[in-house]
C-alpha positions, 0 to 999 in steps of 0.5 A: 705600063707604070710610068712616073711623070716628073713635074718640074717645080720652079725653086722659090725666089724671095719676093724682096731680095730675089735670092733663090737659096735659103735654109728657111722660106716663109710665106706671108699672108699676102702670098709673098715668099721671103727668105730667112734673112729678109724675114729677120730683117723685116722683124728687126725693122718693125721692132726698131720702128715700134721702139722709136715710136715709144721713145717719141711718145715718152719724150713728148710726154716728158716735155709736156710735164716739164712745160706744166711744171714751168707754168706752175713755177711761173704762176707761183712766182707771180702769185708771190710777187703780186701786190695784195688785192685789198689795198687802201683806197687813195694810196697808189700801189707801187713796187716796194723800193729796196731799203738802204740804211745809211749810217750817219758819219761822225765828225 
């Protein structure tokens, strides 16, 4: 008369680690079922990758700024040590020689 029909339900199995026991299951948008440990592990990996990418971006930016500063320093040094552009005609431009003063010896 009033018989109940029992249906057998297969237990969940994590699509990543293949475990069949966990206190909490999660189904991804793709339909894969993951255990709690795999969900946590994947979240940590994603956060680590994001952090690594941010560090790389910051490092590249700092390196570029350092190179720009070095270029400015070199340009300023070149501008300071460059000879003046308005030199009198007929006078060859050369590096100024260091001034060495000798004191005459008295005998």
